[in-house]
MARPAPA-97341 format. One record per residue: x, y, z of N, C-alpha, C, O, CB in turn; residue number from 0. Coordinates in nm, 2 decimals, padded with zeros to 4 digits. Last residue first. Glycine has a CB too. Layout:
// residues N
KOLNU  n.east  n.north    n.up  ca.east  ca.north   ca.up  c.east  c.north    c.up  o.east  o.north    o.up  cb.east  cb.north   cb.up  bavex
KOLNU       X        Y       Z        X         Y       Z       X        Y       Z       X        Y       Z        X         Y       Z    NUM
...
This chain:
// residues 134
KOLNU  n.east  n.north    n.up  ca.east  ca.north   ca.up  c.east  c.north    c.up  o.east  o.north    o.up  cb.east  cb.north   cb.up  bavex
KOLNU  -01.27    00.86  -00.57   -01.29     00.73  -00.55  -01.36    00.72  -00.50  -01.39    00.60  -00.47   -01.22     00.67  -00.52    133
KOLNU  -01.23    01.09  -00.39   -01.17     01.11  -00.56  -01.24    00.94  -00.63  -01.25    00.93  -00.75   -00.91     01.12  -00.57    132
KOLNU  -01.32    01.25  -00.11   -01.27     01.14  -00.16  -01.30    01.14  -00.34  -01.40    01.19  -00.40   -01.32     01.02  -00.07    131
KOLNU  -01.13    01.47   00.00   -01.22     01.48  -00.01  -01.19    01.34  -00.13  -01.09    01.32  -00.20   -01.27     01.62  -00.02    130
KOLNU  -00.85    01.62   00.07   -00.97     01.56   00.23  -01.09    01.46   00.15  -01.14    01.37   00.22   -01.11     01.76   00.33    129
KOLNU  -00.88    01.95  -00.10   -00.81     01.84  -00.01  -00.88    01.77   00.08  -00.95    01.82   00.16   -00.71     01.88   00.06    128
KOLNU  -01.04    02.15  -00.21   -01.08     01.97  -00.23  -00.97    01.90  -00.17  -00.97    01.78  -00.20   -01.09     01.91  -00.40    127
KOLNU  -00.85    02.36  -00.25   -00.98     02.29  -00.27  -00.96    02.14  -00.30  -00.89    02.06  -00.37   -01.07     02.36  -00.39    126
KOLNU  -00.52    02.33  -00.11   -00.66     02.40  -00.17  -00.75    02.32  -00.15  -00.75    02.24  -00.07   -00.67     02.43  -00.31    125
KOLNU  -00.30    02.06  -00.16   -00.39     02.08  -00.03  -00.43    02.23  -00.16  -00.38    02.23  -00.28   -00.29     02.11   00.18    124
KOLNU  -00.40    01.69  -00.18   -00.25     01.78  -00.21  -00.38    01.91  -00.14  -00.50    01.88  -00.10   -00.15     01.81  -00.45    123
KOLNU  -00.52    01.40  -00.15   -00.48     01.47  -00.01  -00.41    01.58  -00.05  -00.33    01.60   00.04   -00.40     01.40   00.09    122
KOLNU  -00.83    01.26  -00.29   -00.68     01.37  -00.24  -00.66    01.45  -00.09  -00.72    01.51   00.01   -00.69     01.51  -00.36    121
KOLNU  -00.86    00.93  -00.18   -00.89     01.07  -00.17  -00.76    01.16  -00.20  -00.64    01.15  -00.17   -00.93     01.10  -00.02    120
KOLNU  -00.98    00.65  -00.24   -00.94     00.68  -00.26  -00.93    00.83  -00.24  -01.02    00.88  -00.32   -00.94     00.62  -00.31    119
KOLNU  -01.15    00.32  -00.12   -01.15     00.45  -00.08  -01.03    00.51  -00.16  -00.95    00.42  -00.17   -01.15     00.47   00.08    118
KOLNU  -01.06    00.07  -00.15   -01.20     00.06  -00.09  -01.22    00.17  -00.12  -01.34    00.18  -00.16   -01.22     00.01   00.05    117
KOLNU  -00.87   -00.21  -00.24   -00.89    -00.03  -00.27  -01.04   -00.05  -00.25  -01.11   -00.14  -00.29   -00.85     00.06  -00.46    116
KOLNU  -00.71   -00.38  -00.17   -00.79    -00.42  -00.20  -00.88   -00.24  -00.19  -00.94   -00.19  -00.10   -00.82    -00.56  -00.12    115
KOLNU  -00.36   -00.56  -00.08   -00.43    -00.44  -00.06  -00.56   -00.36  -00.16  -00.52   -00.28  -00.24   -00.32    -00.36  -00.05    114
KOLNU  -00.18   -00.79   00.05   -00.25    -00.78  -00.08  -00.34   -00.65   00.01  -00.38   -00.65   00.13   -00.36    -00.95  -00.16    113
KOLNU   00.10   -00.86   00.17    00.02    -00.80   00.21  -00.08   -00.74   00.05  -00.03   -00.66  -00.03    00.08    -00.70   00.31    112
KOLNU   00.32   -01.13   00.22    00.25    -01.08   00.07   00.09   -01.00   00.16  -00.01   -01.06   00.21    00.19    -01.27  -00.08    111
KOLNU   00.63   -01.28   00.37    00.46    -01.26   00.29   00.48   -01.18   00.26   00.60   -01.13   00.25    00.32    -01.25   00.33    110
KOLNU   00.88   -01.27   00.36    00.80    -01.35   00.51   00.65   -01.37   00.44   00.59   -01.48   00.46    00.77    -01.22   00.68    109
KOLNU   01.17   -01.17   00.21    01.00    -01.25   00.18   00.94   -01.33   00.26   00.93   -01.45   00.23    00.97    -01.33   00.06    108
KOLNU   01.45   -01.13   00.35    01.33    -01.31   00.40   01.22   -01.26   00.30   01.13   -01.35   00.31    01.23    -01.32   00.64    107
KOLNU   01.73   -01.07   00.13    01.61    -01.01   00.18   01.48   -01.17   00.17   01.45   -01.25   00.09    01.57    -00.84   00.06    106
KOLNU   01.96   -01.20   00.02    01.94    -01.19   00.13   01.74   -01.15   00.21   01.67   -01.19   00.30    02.06    -01.07   00.15    105
KOLNU   01.88   -01.13  -00.26    01.85    -01.30  -00.20   01.87   -01.29  -00.03   01.79   -01.36   00.04    01.98    -01.44  -00.27    104
KOLNU   01.74   -00.89  -00.42    01.85    -00.97  -00.33   01.84   -01.11  -00.20   01.79   -01.14  -00.09    01.92    -00.86  -00.25    103
KOLNU   01.57   -00.93  -00.58    01.61    -00.78  -00.54   01.73   -00.76  -00.48   01.80   -00.66  -00.48    01.51    -00.72  -00.45    102
KOLNU   01.48   -01.17  -00.61    01.58    -01.11  -00.72   01.63   -00.97  -00.74   01.69   -00.91  -00.83    01.53    -01.12  -00.85    101
KOLNU   01.30   -01.14  -00.44    01.45    -01.25  -00.39   01.49   -01.19  -00.51   01.59   -01.12  -00.47    01.46    -01.45  -00.38    100
KOLNU   01.10   -01.02  -00.44    01.19    -01.03  -00.37   01.28   -01.07  -00.38   01.37   -01.02  -00.30    01.18    -01.06  -00.33     99
KOLNU   01.02   -01.20  -00.71    01.03    -01.03  -00.76   01.15   -00.99  -00.59   01.26   -00.94  -00.62    00.78    -00.90  -00.76     98
KOLNU   00.91   -01.39  -00.54    01.04    -01.42  -00.64   01.07   -01.23  -00.70   01.18   -01.17  -00.70    00.98    -01.57  -00.83     97
KOLNU   00.71   -01.34  -00.34    00.85    -01.37  -00.36   00.98   -01.36  -00.48   01.10   -01.32  -00.49    00.84    -01.49  -00.34     96
KOLNU   00.52   -01.27  -00.58    00.59    -01.10  -00.51   00.71   -01.16  -00.45   00.82   -01.10  -00.47    00.47    -01.00  -00.36     95
KOLNU   00.45   -01.49  -00.67    00.52    -01.42  -00.74   00.58   -01.33  -00.65   00.71   -01.31  -00.65    00.44    -01.38  -00.85     94
KOLNU   00.39   -01.63  -00.39    00.51    -01.75  -00.46   00.52   -01.62  -00.58   00.64   -01.61  -00.60    00.42    -01.97  -00.54     93
KOLNU   00.14   -01.45  -00.32    00.25    -01.53  -00.18   00.34   -01.56  -00.37   00.31   -01.48  -00.45    00.15    -01.76  -00.01     92
KOLNU  -00.03   -01.59  -00.57    00.03    -01.43  -00.57   00.18   -01.47  -00.44   00.29   -01.51  -00.47   -00.14    -01.27  -00.48     91
KOLNU   00.01   -01.87  -00.52    00.09    -01.83  -00.63   00.07   -01.68  -00.57   00.17   -01.64  -00.51    00.03    -01.88  -00.80     90
KOLNU   00.06   -01.97  -00.18   -00.04    -01.98  -00.26   00.05   -01.93  -00.38   00.17   -01.95  -00.35   -00.17    -01.90  -00.23     89
KOLNU   00.18   -01.78   00.13    00.20    -01.92   00.05   00.06   -01.85  -00.03  -00.01   -01.76   00.00    00.20    -02.11   00.14     88
KOLNU   00.09   -01.58   00.33    00.19    -01.67   00.30   00.25   -01.73   00.24   00.36   -01.77   00.27    00.21    -01.70   00.33     87
KOLNU  -00.14   -01.28   00.29   -00.05    -01.45   00.24   00.07   -01.43   00.25   00.14   -01.34   00.22   -00.05    -01.51   00.09     86
KOLNU  -00.39   -01.13   00.42   -00.24    -01.15   00.44  -00.22   -01.25   00.39  -00.28   -01.34   00.43   -00.19    -01.15   00.55     85
KOLNU  -00.58   -00.84   00.33   -00.56    -00.99   00.31  -00.35   -01.02   00.32  -00.25   -00.98   00.26   -00.66    -01.04   00.12     84
KOLNU  -00.71   -00.55   00.42   -00.60    -00.56   00.37  -00.56   -00.66   00.40  -00.50   -00.65   00.50   -00.52    -00.48   00.38     83
KOLNU  -00.93   -00.27   00.24   -00.90    -00.39   00.30  -00.75   -00.43   00.32  -00.66   -00.36   00.27   -00.97    -00.50   00.22     82
KOLNU  -00.81    00.09   00.24   -00.80    -00.06   00.15  -00.85   -00.15   00.25  -00.82   -00.11   00.36   -00.65    -00.12   00.09     81
KOLNU  -00.71    00.41   00.07   -00.83     00.31   00.16  -00.85    00.19   00.14  -00.90    00.16   00.04   -00.96     00.35   00.15     80
KOLNU  -00.48    00.65  -00.05   -00.60     00.53  -00.07  -00.59    00.47   00.05  -00.49    00.48   00.13   -00.58     00.42  -00.20     79
KOLNU  -00.45    01.00  -00.13   -00.46     00.84  -00.03  -00.51    00.74  -00.04  -00.63    00.75  -00.06   -00.52     00.84   00.07     78
KOLNU  -00.21    01.16  -00.33   -00.38     01.07  -00.34  -00.31    00.99  -00.21  -00.20    00.95  -00.18   -00.43     00.94  -00.53     77
KOLNU  -00.11    01.45  -00.46   -00.11     01.32  -00.39  -00.24    01.27  -00.38  -00.35    01.33  -00.41   -00.04     01.32  -00.25     76
KOLNU   00.12    01.70  -00.64   -00.01     01.63  -00.61  -00.04    01.55  -00.56   00.05    01.49  -00.60   -00.07     01.60  -00.68     75
KOLNU   00.33    01.87  -00.68    00.29     01.87  -00.53   00.12    01.79  -00.51   00.03    01.81  -00.43    00.28     02.06  -00.47     74
KOLNU   00.46    01.80  -00.90    00.37     01.93  -00.86   00.23    01.91  -00.78   00.11    01.92  -00.79    00.33     01.99  -00.99     73
KOLNU   00.67    01.57  -00.78    00.73     01.79  -00.93   00.60    01.86  -00.91   00.61    01.98  -00.89    00.73     01.77  -01.22     72
KOLNU   00.66    01.48  -00.65    00.77     01.58  -00.60   00.73    01.71  -00.68   00.75    01.83  -00.68    00.93     01.51  -00.63     71
KOLNU   00.29    01.32  -00.58    00.39     01.34  -00.72   00.50    01.46  -00.71   00.45    01.55  -00.77    00.30     01.37  -00.85     70
KOLNU   00.30    01.06  -00.37    00.26     01.18  -00.42   00.35    01.22  -00.56   00.44    01.16  -00.62    00.29     01.30  -00.31     69
KOLNU   00.02    00.87  -00.17    00.17     00.85  -00.21   00.20    01.02  -00.33   00.10    01.08  -00.37    00.18     00.65  -00.32     68
KOLNU  -00.04    00.59   00.14   -00.01     00.78   00.08   00.05    00.80  -00.04   00.16    00.75  -00.05    00.10     00.88   00.17     67
KOLNU  -00.24    00.41   00.22   -00.15     00.41   00.17  -00.12    00.55   00.10  -00.19    00.60   00.01   -00.17     00.30   00.10     66
KOLNU  -00.40    00.24   00.54   -00.42     00.30   00.40  -00.27    00.40   00.36  -00.21    00.46   00.44   -00.56     00.41   00.42     65
KOLNU  -00.57   -00.10   00.56   -00.45     00.03   00.57  -00.47    00.08   00.52  -00.55    00.05   00.42   -00.33     00.03   00.55     64
KOLNU  -00.72   -00.34   00.77   -00.75    -00.20   00.71  -00.63   -00.11   00.72  -00.59   -00.05   00.82   -00.86    -00.13   00.78     63
KOLNU  -00.79   -00.55   01.01   -00.76    -00.53   00.83  -00.71   -00.49   00.73  -00.67   -00.55   00.63   -00.81    -00.51   00.77     62
KOLNU  -00.68   -00.60   01.26   -00.73    -00.48   01.23  -00.68   -00.57   01.06  -00.58   -00.63   01.02   -00.64    -00.29   01.31     61
KOLNU  -00.46   -00.78   01.34   -00.63    -00.76   01.44  -00.71   -00.66   01.38  -00.81   -00.62   01.44   -00.62    -00.70   01.62     60
KOLNU  -00.30   -00.79   01.08   -00.40    -00.90   01.19  -00.48   -00.86   01.26  -00.59   -00.91   01.24   -00.35    -00.98   01.28     59
KOLNU  -00.26   -00.52   01.10   -00.30    -00.55   00.94  -00.40   -00.68   01.05  -00.52   -00.68   01.08   -00.13    -00.61   00.79     58
KOLNU  -00.07   -00.54   01.32   -00.22    -00.42   01.29  -00.35   -00.47   01.19  -00.47   -00.46   01.19   -00.17    -00.26   01.19     57
KOLNU   00.11   -00.70   01.26    00.04    -00.77   01.38  -00.09   -00.68   01.36  -00.20   -00.72   01.37    00.12    -00.75   01.55     56
KOLNU   00.28   -00.60   01.00    00.17    -00.76   01.01   00.13   -00.79   01.11   00.10   -00.91   01.12    00.23    -00.89   00.97     55
KOLNU   00.33   -00.39   01.20    00.23    -00.34   01.02   00.15   -00.45   01.03   00.03   -00.45   01.06    00.32    -00.35   00.82     54
KOLNU   00.53   -00.46   01.35    00.38    -00.37   01.41   00.27   -00.33   01.27   00.17   -00.26   01.26    00.43    -00.19   01.50     53
KOLNU   00.67   -00.54   01.14    00.68    -00.62   01.26   00.50   -00.62   01.36   00.42   -00.70   01.41    00.83    -00.54   01.35     52
KOLNU   00.83   -00.67   00.83    00.70    -00.58   00.92   00.69   -00.65   01.03   00.70   -00.77   01.05    00.54    -00.57   00.85     51
KOLNU   01.01   -00.73   00.66    01.09    -00.70   00.78   00.99   -00.68   00.86   01.02   -00.66   00.97    01.20    -00.58   00.78     50
KOLNU   00.88   -00.77   00.46    01.07    -00.92   00.43   01.10   -00.82   00.61   01.21   -00.83   00.66    01.30    -00.86   00.18     49
KOLNU   00.61   -00.83   00.19    00.68    -00.82   00.34   00.83   -00.89   00.39   00.88   -01.00   00.38    00.57    -00.90   00.44     48
KOLNU   00.52   -00.65  -00.02    00.59    -00.77   00.05   00.64   -00.72   00.11   00.70   -00.61   00.11    00.66    -00.86   00.01     47
KOLNU   00.22   -00.50  -00.15    00.35    -00.49  -00.06   00.34   -00.63   00.02   00.25   -00.70   00.07    00.34    -00.33   00.06     46
KOLNU  -00.02   -00.47  -00.42    00.05    -00.51  -00.33   00.19   -00.51  -00.26   00.28   -00.51  -00.34    00.04    -00.57  -00.36     45
KOLNU  -00.33   -00.36  -00.48   -00.17    -00.29  -00.47  -00.14   -00.45  -00.39  -00.22   -00.51  -00.32   -00.14    -00.09  -00.36     44
KOLNU  -00.63   -00.32  -00.67   -00.56    -00.39  -00.63  -00.36   -00.35  -00.63  -00.29   -00.33  -00.72   -00.62    -00.49  -00.71     43
KOLNU  -00.76   -00.19  -00.86   -00.79    -00.18  -00.73  -00.76   -00.23  -00.66  -00.82   -00.23  -00.55   -00.87    -00.18  -00.70     42
KOLNU  -00.66   -00.24  -01.11   -00.70    -00.11  -01.07  -00.74   -00.05  -00.92  -00.74    00.07  -00.88   -00.79    -00.10  -01.14     41
KOLNU  -00.39   -00.40  -01.00   -00.49    -00.34  -01.16  -00.51   -00.26  -01.04  -00.44   -00.22  -00.94   -00.67    -00.43  -01.27     40
KOLNU  -00.11   -00.38  -00.86   -00.13    -00.50  -00.97  -00.29   -00.50  -01.06  -00.31   -00.57  -01.16   -00.12    -00.66  -00.88     39
KOLNU   00.13   -00.22  -00.80    00.00    -00.16  -00.85  -00.03   -00.28  -00.98  -00.01   -00.29  -01.10    00.03     00.02  -00.91     38
KOLNU   00.39   -00.28  -00.57    00.31    -00.26  -00.63   00.17   -00.24  -00.64   00.09   -00.23  -00.55    00.34    -00.30  -00.67     37
KOLNU   00.64   -00.19  -00.31    00.44    -00.20  -00.30   00.45   -00.21  -00.50   00.52   -00.13  -00.55    00.33     00.03  -00.20     36
KOLNU   00.88   -00.20  -00.12    00.81    -00.33  -00.24   00.64   -00.33  -00.25   00.55   -00.42  -00.22    00.86    -00.51  -00.18     35
KOLNU   00.88   -00.04   00.05    00.97    -00.03  -00.07   00.93   -00.09  -00.19   00.93   -00.06  -00.31    01.09    -00.08  -00.05     34
KOLNU   00.74    00.18   00.25    00.78     00.05   00.22   00.82    00.10   00.03   00.80    00.19  -00.05    00.63    -00.09   00.25     33
KOLNU   00.75    00.33   00.65    00.79     00.33   00.51   00.79    00.18   00.43   00.82    00.07   00.49    00.95     00.41   00.50     32
KOLNU   00.48    00.30   00.87    00.61     00.22   00.77   00.63    00.29   00.63   00.55    00.30   00.53    00.58     00.04   00.73     31
KOLNU   00.30    00.43   01.13    00.33     00.46   00.98   00.42    00.38   00.91   00.46    00.48   00.84    00.37     00.59   00.96     30
KOLNU  -00.02    00.28   01.34    00.14     00.33   01.24   00.15    00.32   01.15   00.08    00.26   01.06    00.25     00.29   01.23     29
KOLNU  -00.17    00.43   01.63   -00.14     00.37   01.48  -00.02    00.37   01.49   00.06    00.41   01.57   -00.17     00.44   01.35     28
KOLNU  -00.44    00.20   01.79   -00.30     00.29   01.81  -00.23    00.26   01.65  -00.23    00.16   01.59   -00.17     00.23   01.98     27
KOLNU  -00.69    00.09   01.82   -00.70     00.23   01.75  -00.53    00.28   01.76  -00.51    00.40   01.75   -00.82     00.35   01.83     26
KOLNU  -00.73   -00.14   01.90   -00.76    -00.06   02.02  -00.73    00.13   01.95  -00.74    00.24   02.00   -00.64    -00.12   02.17     25
KOLNU  -00.59   -00.27   01.68   -00.77    -00.32   01.69  -00.83   -00.20   01.81  -00.95   -00.17   01.81   -00.80    -00.53   01.77     24
KOLNU  -00.34   -00.09   01.52   -00.47    -00.25   01.57  -00.57   -00.21   01.69  -00.60   -00.11   01.75   -00.37    -00.41   01.67     23
KOLNU  -00.38    00.11   01.21   -00.35     00.10   01.33  -00.39   -00.07   01.40  -00.46   -00.15   01.34   -00.41     00.23   01.38     22
KOLNU  -00.14    00.16   00.96   -00.24     00.09   00.94  -00.25    00.14   01.14  -00.16    00.19   01.19   -00.22    -00.09   00.86     21
KOLNU  -00.02    00.30   00.64   -00.03     00.36   00.82  -00.20    00.25   00.82  -00.30    00.25   00.74   -00.06     00.62   00.84     20
KOLNU   00.26    00.35   00.43    00.18     00.18   00.50   00.12    00.27   00.60   00.21    00.33   00.65    00.29     00.00   00.58     19
KOLNU   00.39    00.59   00.21    00.37     00.54   00.41   00.22    00.50   00.39   00.12    00.56   00.36    00.39     00.70   00.57     18
KOLNU   00.70    00.41   00.00    00.53     00.46   00.04   00.50    00.48   00.18   00.56    00.42   00.27    00.42     00.36   00.01     17
KOLNU   00.91    00.53  -00.24    00.91     00.49  -00.08   00.78    00.47  -00.07   00.72    00.54  -00.16    00.96     00.59   00.05     16
KOLNU   00.92    00.56  -00.51    00.96     00.45  -00.45   00.93    00.41  -00.32   00.91    00.29  -00.28    01.07     00.46  -00.46     15
KOLNU   00.68    00.71  -00.74    00.73     00.70  -00.62   00.83    00.54  -00.59   00.81    00.43  -00.65    00.60     00.73  -00.51     14
KOLNU   00.53    00.74  -01.02    00.66     00.87  -00.97   00.74    00.84  -00.87   00.84    00.90  -00.86    00.62     01.01  -00.91     13
KOLNU   00.35    00.55  -00.99    00.44     00.52  -01.10   00.57    00.62  -00.99   00.66    00.57  -00.91    00.37     00.59  -01.30     12
KOLNU   00.08    00.72  -00.88    00.18     00.65  -00.82   00.31    00.58  -00.89   00.38    00.55  -00.80    00.12     00.56  -00.75     11
KOLNU   00.04    00.89  -01.11    00.15     00.95  -00.97   00.20    00.87  -00.87   00.30    00.89  -00.80    00.09     01.06  -00.88     10
KOLNU  -00.03    00.71  -01.31    00.06     00.80  -01.31   00.14    00.91  -01.21   00.24    00.97  -01.22    00.01     00.85  -01.39      9
KOLNU  -00.26    00.69  -01.12   -00.15     00.57  -01.20  -00.02    00.62  -01.17   00.06    00.60  -01.08   -00.16     00.55  -01.38      8
KOLNU  -00.38    00.86  -01.13   -00.35     00.88  -00.97  -00.28    00.71  -01.00  -00.27    00.62  -00.91   -00.52     00.92  -00.83      7
KOLNU  -00.48    00.88  -01.38   -00.39     01.02  -01.33  -00.39    01.00  -01.22  -00.39    01.11  -01.15   -00.43     01.17  -01.35      6
KOLNU  -00.62    00.66  -01.45   -00.47     00.67  -01.51  -00.41    00.77  -01.46  -00.29    00.78  -01.48   -00.47     00.69  -01.65      5
KOLNU  -00.79    00.61  -01.13   -00.76     00.66  -01.26  -00.64    00.64  -01.37  -00.56    00.56  -01.32   -00.75     00.78  -01.24      4
KOLNU  -00.85    00.27  -00.94   -00.78     00.39  -00.96  -00.72    00.48  -01.13  -00.65    00.43  -01.22   -00.66     00.36  -00.86      3
KOLNU  -01.17    00.24  -00.78   -01.08     00.25  -00.85  -00.98    00.30  -00.92  -01.02    00.39  -00.99   -01.10     00.22  -00.88      2
KOLNU  -01.36    00.12  -00.48   -01.28     00.21  -00.56  -01.20    00.22  -00.64  -01.09    00.23  -00.58   -01.25     00.25  -00.53      1
KOLNU  -01.58   -00.07  -00.39   -01.51    -00.06  -00.47  -01.46   -00.01  -00.49  -01.45   -00.06  -00.61   -01.53    -00.07  -00.52      0
């Protein structure tokens, strides 16, 4: 398991929309924008599911994903790869559901994806691009 550094967390905090990539069991990729993403610890992220279709189907078949985030000011960016668990009940789901509903009662808050970080890669251009950094 990999953990996020303070620098990575600072870059993460500058984002409002995250690109989340998944793949079906046969390898067909899907990338979708996610706005309800929270850093829960050094190695765990929560992604709220309101309208997921392909993303949810993919993680049910192939429980892995990658999340991209970047600093628009200095162009520093990271990609997190990890395992994904889907929750539609329990205390973690209820906590995310409450946060989603607080943003708007019309959001369905169908589920919670828990992304456990297994690796972090640098994706800034130049030396070190694509190399693991955690």
